[in-house]
C-alpha positions as a Markdown table, in Angstrom:
| # | Residue | x | y | z |
|---|---|---|---|---|
| 1 | Met | 3.4 | 7.5 | -2.3 |
| 2 | Ile | 3.2 | 10.0 | -5.0 |
| 3 | Asp | 4.0 | 13.7 | -5.4 |
| 4 | Arg | 1.6 | 15.1 | -7.8 |
| 5 | Asp | 3.8 | 18.1 | -8.4 |
| 6 | Pro | 2.6 | 20.5 | -11.2 |
| 7 | Ala | 5.1 | 23.0 | -9.9 |
| 8 | His | 8.1 | 20.9 | -11.0 |
| 9 | Ser | 9.3 | 22.3 | -14.3 |
| 10 | Asp | 12.4 | 20.4 | -15.3 |
| 11 | Asp | 11.0 | 19.6 | -18.7 |
| 12 | Ser | 11.0 | 23.1 | -20.1 |
| 13 | Ala | 14.0 | 22.3 | -22.3 |
| 14 | Glu | 12.0 | 19.7 | -24.4 |
| 15 | Arg | 12.4 | 21.6 | -27.7 |
| 16 | Ser | 13.7 | 19.0 | -30.2 |
| 17 | Asp | 11.9 | 17.3 | -33.1 |
| 18 | Gly | 9.0 | 19.8 | -33.1 |
| 19 | Pro | 8.0 | 22.3 | -35.8 |
| 20 | Val | 9.5 | 25.7 | -35.3 |
| 21 | Glu | 6.1 | 27.3 | -35.3 |
| 22 | Leu | 5.1 | 25.2 | -32.3 |
| 23 | Phe | 7.5 | 27.0 | -30.0 |
| 24 | Arg | 6.8 | 30.5 | -31.2 |
| 25 | Thr | 3.2 | 30.3 | -30.2 |
| 26 | Thr | 2.0 | 30.8 | -26.6 |
| 27 | Met | -1.1 | 29.7 | -24.7 |
| 28 | Gly | -3.8 | 32.3 | -24.6 |
| 29 | Asp | -5.5 | 33.3 | -21.3 |
| 30 | Lys | -8.8 | 31.8 | -22.5 |
| 31 | Glu | -7.2 | 28.4 | -23.3 |
| 32 | Phe | -5.3 | 28.4 | -20.0 |
| 33 | Ala | -8.5 | 29.2 | -18.1 |
| 34 | Arg | -10.3 | 26.3 | -19.7 |
| 35 | Phe | -7.4 | 23.9 | -19.0 |
| 36 | Ser | -7.1 | 25.1 | -15.5 |
| 37 | Gln | -10.7 | 24.5 | -14.7 |
| 38 | Leu | -10.6 | 21.1 | -16.4 |
| 39 | Ile | -7.5 | 19.9 | -14.5 |
| 40 | His | -9.1 | 21.1 | -11.2 |
| 41 | Ser | -12.5 | 19.5 | -11.8 |
| 42 | Glu | -11.2 | 16.3 | -13.3 |
| 43 | Phe | -8.1 | 15.6 | -11.2 |
| 44 | Gly | -8.4 | 17.9 | -8.2 |
| 45 | Ile | -5.1 | 19.7 | -8.9 |
| 46 | Lys | -4.9 | 23.5 | -8.4 |
| 47 | Met | -3.6 | 25.3 | -11.5 |
| 48 | Pro | -3.3 | 29.0 | -10.7 |
| 49 | Pro | -2.2 | 31.6 | -13.3 |
| 50 | Ser | 1.4 | 31.3 | -12.1 |
| 51 | Lys | 1.5 | 27.8 | -13.6 |
| 52 | Lys | 0.6 | 29.0 | -17.1 |
| 53 | Val | 4.2 | 28.8 | -18.5 |
| 54 | Leu | 4.7 | 25.4 | -16.9 |
| 55 | Leu | 1.5 | 24.1 | -18.4 |
| 56 | Gln | 2.5 | 25.5 | -21.8 |
| 57 | Ser | 5.8 | 23.7 | -21.5 |
| 58 | Arg | 4.2 | 20.4 | -20.4 |
| 59 | Phe | 1.7 | 20.4 | -23.3 |
| 60 | Gln | 4.4 | 20.8 | -26.0 |
| 61 | Lys | 4.9 | 17.0 | -26.0 |
| 62 | Arg | 1.3 | 16.4 | -26.7 |
| 63 | Leu | 1.2 | 19.0 | -29.5 |
| 64 | Arg | 4.2 | 17.3 | -31.1 |
| 65 | Ala | 2.6 | 13.9 | -30.7 |
| 66 | Leu | -0.6 | 15.1 | -32.3 |
| 67 | Gly | 1.0 | 17.2 | -35.0 |
| 68 | Met | -0.7 | 20.4 | -33.8 |
| 69 | Lys | 0.8 | 23.9 | -34.1 |
| 70 | Ser | -1.2 | 25.9 | -31.5 |
| 71 | Tyr | -2.5 | 25.5 | -28.0 |
| 72 | Lys | -5.9 | 26.7 | -29.2 |
| 73 | Glu | -6.0 | 23.7 | -31.6 |
| 74 | Tyr | -5.1 | 21.4 | -28.8 |
| 75 | Cys | -7.6 | 23.0 | -26.4 |
| 76 | Asp | -10.4 | 22.6 | -29.0 |
| 77 | Tyr | -9.4 | 18.9 | -29.4 |
| 78 | Val | -9.3 | 18.2 | -25.6 |
| 79 | Phe | -12.9 | 19.6 | -25.2 |
| 80 | Ser | -14.2 | 17.8 | -28.4 |
| 81 | Pro | -16.1 | 14.5 | -28.1 |
| 82 | Glu | -13.2 | 12.7 | -29.6 |
| 83 | Gly | -10.7 | 14.4 | -27.3 |
| 84 | Arg | -12.7 | 13.6 | -24.2 |
| 85 | Glu | -12.5 | 10.0 | -25.1 |
| 86 | Ala | -8.9 | 9.8 | -26.3 |
| 87 | Glu | -6.9 | 12.6 | -24.6 |
| 88 | Arg | -8.0 | 12.9 | -21.0 |
| 89 | Ser | -5.9 | 10.0 | -19.8 |
| 90 | Gln | -2.9 | 11.5 | -21.6 |
| 91 | Leu | -3.5 | 14.8 | -19.9 |
| 92 | Ile | -3.0 | 13.6 | -16.4 |
| 93 | Asp | 0.3 | 11.9 | -17.4 |
| 94 | Val | 1.6 | 15.2 | -18.8 |
| 95 | Val | 0.4 | 17.4 | -16.0 |
| 96 | Thr | 1.7 | 15.4 | -13.1 |
| 97 | Thr | 5.2 | 14.5 | -11.9 |
| 98 | Asn | 5.7 | 11.3 | -9.9 |
| 99 | Thr | 8.3 | 11.5 | -7.1 |
| 100 | Thr | 8.6 | 8.5 | -4.8 |
| 101 | His | 11.0 | 5.9 | -3.5 |
| 102 | Phe | 11.1 | 2.8 | -1.4 |
| 103 | Phe | 10.8 | 3.2 | 2.4 |
| 104 | Arg | 9.9 | 6.9 | 2.1 |
| 105 | Glu | 9.2 | 8.7 | 5.4 |
| 106 | Pro | 10.9 | 6.1 | 7.6 |
| 107 | Lys | 9.0 | 7.0 | 10.8 |
| 108 | His | 5.9 | 5.6 | 9.3 |
| 109 | Trp | 7.5 | 2.2 | 8.9 |
| 110 | Asp | 8.6 | 2.3 | 12.6 |
| 111 | Ile | 5.0 | 3.1 | 13.6 |
| 112 | Met | 3.7 | 0.2 | 11.4 |
| 113 | Asn | 6.1 | -2.3 | 13.0 |
| 114 | Arg | 5.9 | -1.1 | 16.6 |
| 115 | Thr | 2.3 | 0.0 | 17.0 |
| 116 | Val | -0.1 | -0.5 | 14.2 |
| 117 | Leu | 0.5 | -4.1 | 13.1 |
| 118 | Pro | 0.9 | -5.5 | 16.6 |
| 119 | Glu | -2.4 | -3.7 | 17.7 |
| 120 | Leu | -4.3 | -5.0 | 14.7 |
| 121 | Trp | -2.9 | -8.5 | 15.2 |
| 122 | His | -3.9 | -8.4 | 18.9 |
| 123 | Arg | -7.4 | -7.6 | 17.8 |
| 124 | Gly | -7.4 | -10.7 | 15.5 |
| 125 | Leu | -7.1 | -9.0 | 12.2 |
| 126 | Gly | -5.1 | -10.7 | 9.5 |
| 127 | Arg | -6.2 | -14.1 | 10.9 |
| 128 | Gly | -8.8 | -16.1 | 8.9 |
| 129 | Ala | -9.3 | -13.1 | 6.6 |
| 130 | Pro | -6.4 | -11.1 | 5.2 |
| 131 | Leu | -5.5 | -7.7 | 6.5 |
| 132 | Arg | -6.6 | -5.2 | 3.8 |
| 133 | Val | -4.2 | -2.3 | 3.0 |
| 134 | Trp | -4.7 | 0.4 | 0.4 |
| 135 | Ser | -1.9 | 2.5 | -1.2 |
| 136 | Ala | -3.9 | 5.4 | -2.6 |
| 137 | Gly | -1.9 | 7.3 | -5.1 |
| 138 | Cys | 0.7 | 4.5 | -5.5 |
| 139 | Ser | 2.7 | 6.1 | -8.4 |
| 140 | Ser | 5.3 | 3.7 | -9.9 |
| 141 | Gly | 4.9 | 1.1 | -7.1 |
| 142 | Glu | 7.5 | 1.8 | -4.6 |
| 143 | Glu | 5.1 | 2.4 | -1.7 |
| 144 | Pro | 2.9 | -0.7 | -2.2 |
| 145 | Tyr | 6.0 | -2.9 | -2.6 |
| 146 | Thr | 7.5 | -1.4 | 0.5 |
| 147 | Leu | 4.2 | -2.2 | 2.3 |
| 148 | Ala | 4.4 | -5.7 | 0.9 |
| 149 | Met | 8.0 | -6.1 | 2.3 |
| 150 | Val | 7.0 | -4.8 | 5.8 |
| 151 | Leu | 3.9 | -6.9 | 6.0 |
| 152 | Ser | 5.7 | -10.0 | 4.8 |
| 153 | Glu | 8.3 | -9.5 | 7.5 |
| 154 | Phe | 5.5 | -9.2 | 10.1 |
| 155 | Ala | 3.9 | -12.4 | 8.7 |
| 156 | Ala | 7.2 | -14.3 | 9.1 |
| 157 | Arg | 7.1 | -13.4 | 12.8 |
| 158 | Ser | 3.3 | -13.9 | 13.3 |
| 159 | Ser | 2.1 | -17.4 | 12.3 |
| 160 | Gly | -1.2 | -17.3 | 10.4 |
| 161 | Phe | -1.0 | -13.6 | 9.4 |
| 162 | Asp | -2.1 | -12.8 | 5.9 |
| 163 | Phe | -2.6 | -9.6 | 3.9 |
| 164 | Thr | -3.6 | -8.1 | 0.6 |
| 165 | Ile | -2.6 | -4.7 | -0.8 |
| 166 | Leu | -4.7 | -2.6 | -3.2 |
| 167 | Ala | -2.6 | 0.0 | -5.1 |
| 168 | Thr | -4.4 | 2.7 | -7.1 |
| 169 | Asp | -3.4 | 5.7 | -9.2 |
| 170 | Ile | -5.1 | 7.9 | -11.8 |
| 171 | Ser | -2.3 | 7.4 | -14.4 |
| 172 | Asn | -2.5 | 4.4 | -16.6 |
| 173 | Glu | 1.1 | 5.0 | -17.7 |
| 174 | Ile | 2.5 | 5.0 | -14.2 |
| 175 | Leu | 0.4 | 2.0 | -13.2 |
| 176 | Gln | 1.9 | 0.0 | -16.0 |
| 177 | Lys | 5.4 | 0.9 | -14.7 |
| 178 | Ala | 4.3 | -0.2 | -11.2 |
| 179 | Ile | 3.0 | -3.6 | -12.5 |
| 180 | Arg | 6.3 | -4.2 | -14.4 |
| 181 | Ala | 8.1 | -3.7 | -11.0 |
| 182 | Val | 11.4 | -3.0 | -12.6 |
| 183 | Tyr | 13.6 | -0.2 | -11.2 |
| 184 | Gly | 17.1 | 1.2 | -11.5 |
| 185 | Met | 19.6 | -0.2 | -9.0 |
| 186 | Asp | 19.8 | 3.2 | -7.3 |
| 187 | Lys | 16.2 | 2.9 | -6.3 |
| 188 | Ala | 17.2 | 0.0 | -3.9 |
| 189 | Glu | 19.5 | 2.1 | -1.8 |
| 190 | Glu | 16.9 | 2.7 | 1.0 |
| 191 | Ile | 15.8 | -1.0 | 1.2 |
| 192 | Pro | 17.4 | -2.9 | 4.1 |
| 193 | Met | 20.0 | -5.4 | 2.9 |
| 194 | Glu | 18.1 | -8.4 | 4.3 |
| 195 | Met | 15.0 | -7.4 | 2.4 |
| 196 | Lys | 17.0 | -6.9 | -0.8 |
| 197 | Lys | 18.2 | -10.5 | -0.5 |
| 198 | Lys | 14.7 | -11.8 | 0.1 |
| 199 | Tyr | 12.6 | -9.7 | -2.3 |
| 200 | Leu | 14.7 | -8.4 | -5.2 |
| 201 | Leu | 16.0 | -9.9 | -8.3 |
| 202 | Lys | 19.1 | -8.4 | -10.0 |
| 203 | Ser | 19.7 | -8.1 | -13.7 |
| 204 | Lys | 23.0 | -9.5 | -15.1 |
| 205 | Asn | 23.5 | -6.5 | -17.3 |
| 206 | Arg | 26.4 | -4.5 | -15.8 |
| 207 | Asn | 25.9 | -1.6 | -18.2 |
| 208 | Asn | 22.3 | -1.2 | -17.1 |
| 209 | Pro | 21.9 | -2.6 | -13.6 |
| 210 | Leu | 18.2 | -3.1 | -12.8 |
| 211 | Ile | 16.2 | -4.7 | -10.0 |
| 212 | Lys | 12.8 | -6.4 | -10.1 |
| 213 | Ile | 10.4 | -7.2 | -7.3 |
| 214 | Asp | 10.2 | -11.0 | -7.0 |
| 215 | Glu | 7.0 | -12.7 | -8.1 |
| 216 | Pro | 5.7 | -13.9 | -4.6 |
| 217 | Leu | 5.8 | -10.3 | -3.4 |
| 218 | Arg | 4.2 | -8.9 | -6.6 |
| 219 | Arg | 1.3 | -11.3 | -6.2 |
| 220 | Lys | 0.4 | -9.6 | -2.9 |
| 221 | Val | -0.3 | -6.3 | -4.7 |
| 222 | Ser | -3.2 | -5.7 | -7.1 |
| 223 | Phe | -3.2 | -2.5 | -9.2 |
| 224 | Gln | -6.3 | -0.5 | -10.3 |
| 225 | Arg | -6.9 | 2.9 | -11.9 |
| 226 | Leu | -8.9 | 5.3 | -9.6 |
| 227 | Asn | -9.7 | 9.0 | -9.9 |
| 228 | Phe | -10.2 | 10.5 | -6.5 |
| 229 | Met | -12.5 | 13.1 | -8.0 |
| 230 | Gly | -15.1 | 10.4 | -8.8 |
| 231 | Asp | -17.6 | 8.8 | -6.4 |
| 232 | Phe | -15.9 | 5.6 | -5.3 |
| 233 | Arg | -16.6 | 2.9 | -2.7 |
| 234 | Leu | -14.2 | 0.1 | -2.5 |
| 235 | Gln | -15.6 | -3.5 | -2.5 |
| 236 | Asn | -14.1 | -4.1 | 0.9 |
| 237 | Pro | -13.4 | -1.6 | 3.7 |
| 238 | Gln | -9.7 | -1.2 | 4.5 |
| 239 | Asp | -7.8 | -1.8 | 7.7 |
| 240 | Ile | -5.0 | 0.6 | 6.7 |
| 241 | Ile | -4.9 | 3.4 | 4.1 |
| 242 | Phe | -1.7 | 5.1 | 2.9 |
| 243 | Cys | -2.3 | 8.4 | 1.1 |
| 244 | Arg | 0.8 | 10.4 | 1.3 |
| 245 | Asn | 2.0 | 13.6 | -0.5 |
| 246 | Val | -1.1 | 13.7 | -2.8 |
| 247 | Val | -3.6 | 16.1 | -1.3 |
| 248 | Ile | -1.1 | 19.0 | -0.9 |
| 249 | Tyr | -1.9 | 19.9 | -4.5 |
| 250 | Phe | -5.7 | 20.0 | -3.9 |
| 251 | Asp | -7.6 | 23.0 | -2.5 |
| 252 | Arg | -9.1 | 22.8 | 1.0 |
| 253 | Asp | -12.6 | 21.8 | 0.0 |
| 254 | Thr | -11.3 | 19.0 | -2.2 |
| 255 | Gln | -9.1 | 17.8 | 0.6 |
| 256 | Val | -12.0 | 17.7 | 3.1 |
| 257 | Thr | -14.1 | 15.8 | 0.5 |
| 258 | Leu | -11.4 | 13.3 | -0.2 |
| 259 | Phe | -10.6 | 12.6 | 3.5 |
| 260 | Asn | -14.2 | 11.9 | 4.1 |
| 261 | Lys | -14.2 | 9.4 | 1.3 |
| 262 | Phe | -11.2 | 7.7 | 2.8 |
| 263 | Cys | -12.9 | 7.5 | 6.2 |
| 264 | Asn | -15.9 | 5.9 | 4.4 |
| 265 | Asn | -13.6 | 3.2 | 3.1 |
| 266 | Leu | -11.7 | 2.7 | 6.4 |
| 267 | Lys | -12.8 | 0.2 | 9.0 |
| 268 | His | -13.6 | 1.3 | 12.5 |
| 269 | Gly | -10.3 | 1.1 | 14.3 |
| 270 | Gly | -8.4 | 1.2 | 11.0 |
| 271 | Tyr | -5.4 | 3.5 | 10.4 |
| 272 | Leu | -4.8 | 6.4 | 7.9 |
| 273 | Phe | -1.3 | 7.5 | 7.1 |
| 274 | Ile | -0.8 | 10.9 | 5.4 |
| 275 | Gly | 2.4 | 12.7 | 4.2 |
| 276 | His | 4.4 | 14.7 | 6.7 |
| 277 | Ser | 3.8 | 17.9 | 4.7 |
| 278 | Glu | 0.0 | 17.4 | 5.0 |
| 279 | Ser | -2.4 | 18.2 | 7.8 |
| 280 | Leu | -6.0 | 17.4 | 8.8 |
| 281 | Ser | -6.1 | 20.4 | 11.1 |
| 282 | Gly | -9.5 | 22.0 | 11.3 |
| 283 | Met | -11.3 | 19.1 | 9.5 |
| 284 | Thr | -14.2 | 17.4 | 11.2 |
| 285 | Leu | -13.5 | 13.7 | 10.6 |
| 286 | Pro | -14.1 | 10.5 | 12.6 |
| 287 | Leu | -10.4 | 10.2 | 13.3 |
| 288 | Arg | -8.1 | 10.5 | 16.3 |
| 289 | Gln | -4.4 | 11.3 | 16.0 |
| 290 | Val | -2.1 | 8.5 | 17.3 |
| 291 | Ala | 1.2 | 9.9 | 16.0 |
| 292 | Pro | 2.2 | 12.8 | 13.7 |
| 293 | Thr | 0.4 | 12.1 | 10.3 |
| 294 | Val | -1.1 | 8.9 | 11.6 |
| 295 | Phe | -4.8 | 8.6 | 12.5 |
| 296 | Gln | -7.2 | 6.0 | 13.7 |
| 297 | Arg | -10.9 | 5.8 | 12.7 |
| 298 | Ile | -13.1 | 6.1 | 15.8 |
| 299 | Gly | -16.5 | 7.0 | 14.5 |
């Protein structure tokens, strides 16, 4: 439940506390080409020339943090042995923007409740062994915690039903936020009232109202760092995979490769949910469409 949006440029005004020389310099074409190739190969994100000014703006915070005065100096550091070890994880946090909220794309939750969960339950899944669900690209946790609420509600109606949720993201920083499970009160607006009462804790600070996911629900979700560009095979195949609003920033070949990886980690008869702005059209995959942006593994 993440928008990896390198096109969002609301941080261009970050200009305080840095040396004057820092903001008079510009990124050279050579440095941009190196960064662009790295971001694409390491993280799968397209970074065409039109994104040069954005990337320059985004990197200002790292130049400030490292006390560097030019993009060439930063580029040389990123590609040095020391930088490969220390800076690559910082790079993804700077490049990407995480946009998400609870109960995003409501039709998916209707399909889960009316079709997917009853069908899996009828086949005996979730009994004896827990139903396995993967939130791939979980961002700050709203999607996996939404899943946990929906599945907990189904469990309350289905005696003996159990589930586990794996939530992964490439960003260590955003994963730590997801693990803390603390959000502004405004984030709870889309959560149904009965679920708010069951699964949320409210802070007593009226000046800074916050909510926290309660501990029993948090225990149903495990978080793990995962880079989609690597060769990965989950320990257990999944019954349901959510990967929404992630691949729209990848090129076509990367999308095909990634969806094949998802299929390899999805049980036969399992379900894949993608974002409503995404498409599998023209891809040869062992999937059949059961609803817009919802697919079932058949091969």
